[in-house]
Structures are given as structure tokens and as C-alpha cells.
C-alpha positions as CSV (number, residue, x, y, z in Angstrom):
1,M,63.6,114.1,103.4
2,P,67.3,113.3,103.7
3,Q,68.1,109.7,104.5
4,V,70.8,108.9,107.0
5,F,72.4,105.4,107.0
6,V,74.3,104.1,110.1
7,P,76.2,100.9,109.1
8,K,77.6,98.2,111.5
9,E,81.3,98.7,112.2
10,I,83.3,95.9,110.7
11,T,86.8,96.6,112.1
12,E,87.8,94.0,114.8
13,G,87.7,95.7,118.2
14,E,85.6,98.6,117.1
15,T,82.7,98.6,119.5
16,R,81.4,102.1,119.1
17,V,78.5,103.3,117.0
18,A,78.2,106.7,115.2
19,C,74.5,107.3,115.9
20,T,72.7,106.4,119.2
21,P,69.0,106.1,120.1
22,E,69.3,109.5,121.6
23,T,70.7,111.3,118.5
24,T,68.3,109.3,116.3
25,K,65.3,110.9,118.1
26,R,66.7,114.4,117.3
27,Y,67.4,113.5,113.6
28,V,63.8,112.3,113.2
29,K,62.5,115.4,114.8
30,E,64.6,117.4,112.3
31,G,63.1,115.5,109.4
32,F,65.7,113.0,108.6
33,D,64.8,109.4,107.6
34,V,67.2,107.3,109.8
35,V,68.2,103.8,108.6
36,V,70.3,101.7,111.1
37,E,71.9,98.4,110.1
38,S,70.8,95.6,112.6
39,E,73.0,95.2,115.5
40,A,75.0,98.3,114.7
41,G,74.8,99.4,118.4
42,K,75.2,95.9,119.8
43,H,78.6,96.3,121.3
44,A,77.7,99.6,122.8
45,H,74.6,98.0,124.3
46,F,72.1,99.8,122.1
47,T,69.4,97.5,120.9
48,D,67.5,97.4,117.6
49,E,64.4,97.9,119.6
50,Q,65.8,101.1,121.1
51,Y,66.5,102.4,117.6
52,R,63.0,101.5,116.4
53,A,61.4,103.2,119.4
54,A,63.5,106.3,118.6
55,G,62.0,106.4,115.1
56,A,64.6,104.6,113.0
57,T,64.2,101.8,110.4
58,V,66.3,98.8,111.2
59,V,67.6,96.8,108.2
60,S,69.7,93.8,107.6
61,G,70.9,91.6,104.7
62,A,70.0,92.9,101.2
63,E,68.2,95.9,102.7
64,A,71.3,96.9,104.5
65,E,73.5,96.5,101.4
66,A,71.0,98.6,99.4
67,A,71.0,101.3,102.2
68,W,74.6,102.2,101.2
69,G,73.5,103.2,97.8
70,N,70.3,104.9,98.8
71,A,71.5,107.1,101.7
72,D,72.2,110.8,101.3
73,I,74.3,110.8,104.4
74,V,76.4,108.0,105.9
75,F,77.8,108.1,109.4
76,R,81.0,106.3,110.5
77,V,83.3,105.8,113.4
78,Y,86.2,103.7,112.0
79,P,87.9,104.9,108.7
80,I,86.0,103.6,105.8
81,T,87.5,101.1,103.5
82,P,87.8,101.4,99.7
83,A,85.2,98.7,99.2
84,E,82.7,100.6,101.5
85,A,83.5,103.9,99.8
86,S,82.6,102.5,96.5
87,R,79.1,101.5,97.8
88,I,78.2,105.0,98.7
89,K,76.1,106.8,96.0
90,E,77.7,109.5,94.1
91,G,77.2,113.0,95.5
92,A,76.3,111.6,99.1
93,L,77.7,113.0,102.3
94,L,80.0,110.9,104.6
95,I,80.7,112.0,108.1
96,G,83.3,110.1,110.3
97,F,86.9,109.6,111.2
98,I,88.8,109.1,107.9
99,S,92.5,109.1,108.8
100,P,93.3,110.4,105.2
101,H,97.0,110.1,105.4
102,K,96.7,106.3,106.0
103,N,93.8,105.7,103.7
104,L,94.7,107.4,100.5
105,D,92.9,104.7,98.4
106,S,89.5,105.4,100.2
107,V,90.2,109.2,99.7
108,R,90.6,108.7,95.9
109,I,87.3,106.8,95.6
110,L,85.5,109.4,97.7
111,R,86.9,112.1,95.4
112,D,86.2,110.4,92.2
113,R,82.7,109.6,93.3
114,K,82.1,113.3,94.2
115,I,81.3,112.4,97.7
116,S,81.5,115.2,100.3
117,T,83.4,114.0,103.2
118,L,83.2,115.7,106.7
119,A,86.4,114.2,108.5
120,M,85.8,114.4,112.3
121,E,89.6,114.7,112.9
122,L,89.7,117.9,110.8
123,V,87.1,119.8,112.7
124,P,88.9,123.0,113.7
125,R,89.6,123.6,117.4
126,I,87.8,126.8,117.9
127,S,85.2,127.8,120.5
128,R,82.2,127.5,118.2
129,A,83.2,123.9,117.3
130,Q,83.7,122.5,120.8
131,S,80.5,120.5,120.7
132,M,81.7,119.0,117.4
133,D,85.2,118.1,118.6
134,A,85.3,114.3,118.5
135,L,89.1,114.1,118.9
136,S,88.7,115.7,122.3
137,S,85.7,113.7,123.4
138,Q,87.4,110.4,122.5
139,A,90.8,111.5,123.8
140,S,89.4,112.1,127.2
141,I,88.2,108.6,127.3
142,S,91.5,107.3,126.2
143,G,93.2,109.2,129.1
144,Y,90.8,107.7,131.6
145,Q,91.2,104.2,130.4
146,A,95.0,104.4,130.2
147,V,95.2,105.1,133.9
148,L,93.0,102.2,134.7
149,M,95.0,100.0,132.4
150,A,98.2,101.1,134.1
151,A,96.7,100.4,137.6
152,T,95.5,97.0,136.5
153,Y,99.0,95.9,135.4
154,L,101.1,97.8,137.9
155,D,102.6,95.6,140.7
156,K,101.6,98.1,143.5
157,Y,98.8,100.2,144.8
158,F,98.2,103.7,143.4
159,P,97.3,105.5,146.6
160,L,99.1,106.0,149.8
161,L,98.0,103.4,152.4
162,M,98.6,103.4,156.1
163,T,97.9,99.9,157.4
164,A,98.6,97.8,160.5
165,A,101.4,96.1,158.6
166,G,103.0,99.5,157.8
167,T,102.8,102.3,155.2
168,I,102.5,101.7,151.5
169,Q,104.1,104.6,149.5
170,P,101.8,106.0,146.6
171,A,102.6,105.1,143.0
172,K,104.7,107.6,141.0
173,I,103.2,108.3,137.7
174,V,104.7,110.3,134.8
175,I,102.3,111.6,132.1
176,M,103.8,112.9,128.9
177,G,101.7,115.4,127.0
178,A,99.0,117.6,128.7
179,G,96.4,117.7,125.9
180,V,92.9,116.4,126.5
181,A,94.0,112.8,127.0
182,G,96.9,113.8,129.3
183,L,94.7,116.1,131.5
184,Q,92.0,113.4,131.9
185,A,94.9,111.0,132.8
186,I,96.2,113.3,135.4
187,A,92.7,113.8,137.0
188,T,92.1,110.0,137.1
189,A,95.5,109.1,138.5
190,R,95.1,111.8,141.1
191,R,91.7,110.5,142.0
192,L,93.3,107.0,142.6
193,G,95.9,108.7,145.0
194,A,99.0,108.6,142.8
195,V,101.7,111.2,142.8
196,V,101.7,112.6,139.2
197,E,104.4,114.4,137.3
198,V,103.7,115.9,133.9
199,S,105.9,116.8,131.0
200,D,104.8,119.0,128.1
201,I,106.7,121.4,125.8
202,R,103.9,124.0,126.0
203,P,104.4,126.2,129.1
204,A,100.8,127.4,128.7
205,V,99.4,124.1,130.1
206,K,101.3,124.3,133.3
207,E,98.5,126.1,135.2
208,Q,96.0,123.3,134.0
209,V,98.3,120.6,135.2
210,E,98.8,122.1,138.6
211,S,95.0,122.8,139.0
212,L,94.4,119.1,138.6
213,G,97.1,118.2,141.3
214,G,99.9,117.4,139.0
215,R,103.5,118.5,139.2
216,F,104.8,120.2,136.1
217,I,108.2,119.3,134.7
218,D,109.7,122.6,133.3
219,F,111.9,122.6,130.2
220,P,114.3,125.4,129.3
221,M,113.0,126.3,125.9
222,D,114.2,129.1,123.7
223,Q,110.8,129.4,122.2
224,S,107.4,128.0,123.0
225,G,106.4,124.5,121.9
226,E,102.8,125.6,121.1
227,G,101.8,124.8,117.6
228,E,98.7,125.6,115.6
229,G,95.3,124.9,117.2
230,G,96.8,124.5,120.6
231,Y,98.7,121.2,119.6
232,A,102.4,120.8,120.3
233,R,104.7,121.6,117.4
234,E,107.5,119.3,116.2
235,L,110.8,119.9,118.1
236,T,114.2,120.1,116.5
237,P,116.5,117.1,117.1
238,E,118.5,119.3,119.7
239,Q,115.2,120.3,121.6
240,L,114.1,116.7,121.5
241,K,117.3,115.5,122.9
242,A,117.2,118.1,125.7
243,Q,113.8,117.2,126.6
244,Q,114.6,113.4,126.8
245,A,117.5,114.2,129.1
246,I,115.3,116.1,131.6
247,V,112.5,113.4,131.3
248,R,114.9,110.5,131.6
249,K,115.4,110.9,135.4
250,K,111.6,111.1,136.0
251,V,110.8,108.1,133.7
252,V,113.4,105.8,135.2
253,A,112.1,106.5,138.7
254,A,108.4,106.1,137.8
255,D,106.2,103.2,138.5
256,A,104.1,103.9,135.5
257,V,104.3,106.2,132.5
258,I,101.5,107.3,130.2
259,T,102.4,108.9,126.8
260,T,100.0,111.0,124.9
261,A,102.3,113.2,122.9
262,L,101.2,113.8,119.2
263,V,102.0,116.4,116.5
264,P,99.4,116.8,113.8
265,G,100.4,115.2,110.5
266,R,103.6,113.9,111.8
267,P,104.8,110.6,113.4
268,A,104.6,110.7,117.2
269,P,107.8,112.0,118.8
270,K,110.0,109.4,120.3
271,L,110.2,110.3,124.0
272,I,111.1,107.0,125.7
273,T,114.1,105.3,124.2
274,K,115.1,101.6,124.6
275,D,117.8,102.3,127.1
276,M,115.4,104.5,129.2
277,V,113.1,101.4,129.5
278,E,116.0,99.1,130.4
279,E,116.8,101.5,133.3
280,M,113.1,101.4,134.7
281,R,112.4,99.1,137.5
282,E,111.0,95.6,136.9
283,G,107.2,95.7,137.3
284,A,106.8,99.2,135.9
285,V,104.2,99.9,133.2
286,I,104.1,102.1,130.1
287,V,100.9,102.9,128.3
288,D,101.5,104.4,124.9
289,L,98.5,106.3,123.6
290,A,100.4,107.5,120.5
291,V,101.0,104.0,119.3
292,E,98.8,104.4,116.1
293,Q,101.1,107.2,115.0
294,G,104.3,105.3,115.6
295,G,104.4,105.6,119.3
296,N,106.2,107.7,122.0
297,C,108.1,104.8,123.1
298,E,110.6,103.0,120.8
299,L,109.5,99.6,121.9
300,S,105.7,99.9,121.9
301,K,103.8,97.8,119.3
302,S,100.3,98.6,118.1
303,G,97.7,96.2,119.4
304,E,100.2,94.4,121.5
305,M,101.4,94.2,125.1
306,V,105.2,93.5,125.3
307,V,107.6,93.0,128.3
308,V,111.0,94.3,128.1
309,S,113.5,94.2,131.0
310,G,110.5,93.5,133.3
311,V,108.6,96.5,132.1
312,T,105.2,96.0,130.6
313,I,104.5,98.3,127.5
314,I,100.9,98.5,126.4
315,G,100.1,99.7,122.9
316,H,96.3,99.6,122.7
317,P,95.2,101.4,119.5
318,N,91.7,102.1,120.4
319,L,91.0,102.7,124.0
320,P,87.8,104.7,123.5
321,A,86.3,101.4,122.3
322,A,86.8,100.0,125.9
323,T,84.1,102.3,127.1
324,P,81.7,101.9,124.2
325,A,78.4,103.2,125.6
326,D,79.7,106.6,126.7
327,A,82.2,106.9,123.9
328,S,79.4,106.4,121.4
329,L,77.1,108.9,123.3
330,L,79.8,111.6,123.0
331,Y,80.7,110.7,119.4
332,G,77.2,110.6,118.3
333,R,76.6,114.1,119.8
334,N,79.7,115.4,118.1
335,I,78.4,114.2,114.7
336,Q,74.9,115.6,115.5
337,A,76.2,119.0,116.4
338,L,78.2,119.2,113.2
339,L,75.4,118.0,110.8
340,L,72.7,120.2,112.4
341,S,75.0,123.2,112.0
342,T,74.7,122.7,108.3
343,L,70.9,122.7,108.1
344,S,69.3,125.6,106.3
345,E,65.4,125.3,106.0
346,G,65.6,121.6,106.5
347,E,68.2,120.9,103.9
348,V,72.0,120.1,104.4
349,V,74.0,123.0,103.0
350,L,77.7,122.9,103.0
351,N,78.7,126.6,103.2
352,L,82.2,126.7,102.1
353,E,82.5,130.1,103.8
354,D,81.8,128.6,107.2
355,E,85.1,128.1,109.0
356,V,84.0,124.7,110.6
357,V,82.7,123.3,107.3
358,A,85.7,124.5,105.3
359,G,88.1,123.0,107.8
360,A,86.5,119.6,108.2
361,L,85.7,119.1,104.4
362,L,88.0,116.5,103.2
363,T,86.5,115.9,99.6
364,H,83.8,117.8,97.8
365,N,82.6,118.1,94.2
366,G,85.3,115.7,92.9
367,E,88.3,117.7,94.8
368,V,90.3,116.9,97.7
369,R,90.1,120.2,99.7
370,H,92.5,119.3,102.6
371,G,95.9,120.4,101.6
372,P,98.1,117.8,103.1
373,T,96.0,115.0,101.9
374,A,95.9,116.6,98.4
375,E,99.7,116.8,98.4
376,A,100.0,113.2,99.6
377,L,97.9,112.0,96.6
């Protein structure tokens, strides 16, 4: 019977958990022995009693320490540290976000200990893997939270209000990037009554933007900005400059700007420059969802809220953690779908011919299978 271990997240501000009582029940039904570190679900409001009722064994202290070395499978939310990677037994399976390009020391240890690692951020974006797509499930929450944060710090209402004292015009919101986070941000901002304009270098997303009530900002492009897997590709300096020129007018007139633009494996493109911020009105807000990859705004700082020329720039690095219960439910289901897809007659079998497994497998049998990470090492 394979043993699954769910450790407590140790990173400050990480409130999510990789396995919920709901998914625990399914694992137990499938024949897994689930071991959960005490208070692993505390910040997501899942109690030890709920895990026990679902069939898990709850451990703490020395038992929790031993569980790292006894488990066949370890679940994780935040990228594992080198010290934690060294505690996993050789040949085990690790499933979670890894951020390999920023955690090469951990990757080396996982490789050398012959640990198989399914990195949730590497799950291919294909139809069959939609239920396993943790990047999308968590990005949707980020987009929702970004709008709420903008509404909280903006100095005016989002909706049009007609009152006895006169009419209040709706807030003008610019959303940069119409991926999963951007689309959720559009929907949330529109529900709050704002006027929303959206920029994206992929013409294919125009229909989605307009279906949610947003106004699409067209860019004259000599070729599509669509990259692999539906992501945006990196622009040339000339294309980026042309995009900034068009967006500039929209940004400086906006009450709030939410940036979500990312290019896989690259620093986030700089879409909002210092001089653009200085032209914005005092009281405006920028929420930079790309801050962990360097930020779409030149002035944003990870984990900080800065005010420049009266403009509040928010660089929250982990917005899904602001909604820990639902973020954990979705993430736990993503991991469950991925793990159960590998089951064969009650055993976990990593079929290297399977497109999902091959795409998500970062380390296996002492090798780094992900090309860009192998090159970085």
C-alpha cells in the first residue's frame, strides 16, 4: 500500500495545503495510506479531526520527521527546499510546484537521490490534462483577488452610481494579459461595474475578452503573439515598444491597472515604465501579478506595496494564498487527478510514453528530464 505524506507548509504566507479531507477520502478508497502532518491544513481551515475522519493518520514531532523518509509519495504546494528534498527517501515520488529555474539546488538533490518529481507547473496544457492544470486553477484565484485588492485600495467606486448628490462615473480598469488570471479579472471587474479594457498580443483571445464584457485593445502585429501551449511568446524590442506606445494612453487614463503578462521560462515583459506611472493620476492603483517573474511594471517590488507619484503599486507574490480554502480544494483536486491517472492495478506507474507524465516529469531515475532545467544545471 503506497504511503502518501502531506507535510505542513513552512514558507511564510503560504496558507494552502496540497491534500484536503475531500481528496484524502478518495486516496484511502484507492488503497493509499495517507499521513498528514498535524496542522497542515490549519490556515486553510481544515482540522486534524477532519483528516482523521477522512481516513488519514495525523502525525507530529518525531513521527512527522520520520514520515519524510517513510513516504512513497510526498505532496507539496510551495517549492521544496534543499533541506526538505534531502529528507525524502531515495526513489520516492514528489508532486508539487517546484519552480526549477529558481531552485536548482533542490533539483540537484532530487536528481541525485533518484526521486521522481512531477512538477505541477510543467503539466502540459492539453484537453486531457485540464483537470490537472494547477497553474490555471490558481491563476483564476489570482485574477479574482487582484480585482478585489484594486477595489480596496482605489480611491473611488468601481460601479456607475446615480445618487441624489449626483452621478459617480464607473472606474476605468486596464487589464494586461488575457490568460486565465486576466479573464477572471475581467469577469470580476465587470461584476463590480467597472469599465474594462484589455490588452493582449494574441488576437485569438479577443472573442473571449468581449464575451466577458471587456473592450479589446487591438495591436497592429505583423505576426501572431501566440506561443506554445496557448501562452504569449516573447516580443522583439521593436514590437514591445510599439505595444507600450498603444497601451500608454490607456494606462495613464486608467484608475486601476492589473498586469498578468507572463512568458514561460522568461522574465516578465516590462509593460509599464516609470514615466508611465508618473503620468497616471494620483490615487490610481497597479496590481502586478507577474511580480515573482520580475514584474510587468518597472517599479513593482515582490511582497511590497509602494507608492510612486501618488500611484499605489501592489506586488503580492502569492494571491491564491489569500483564498486558502478554495485554492487548496482546487489544487488538491489537480494533484489527485494527476496521481490517479498514473495508477495501474493499484500501483503508481510513471509511463514515459504518456504525454502528461512525460511533460510534467522533472526528475526521474537520476536524470533531469526537463530540457531547460537540465541546461541551467
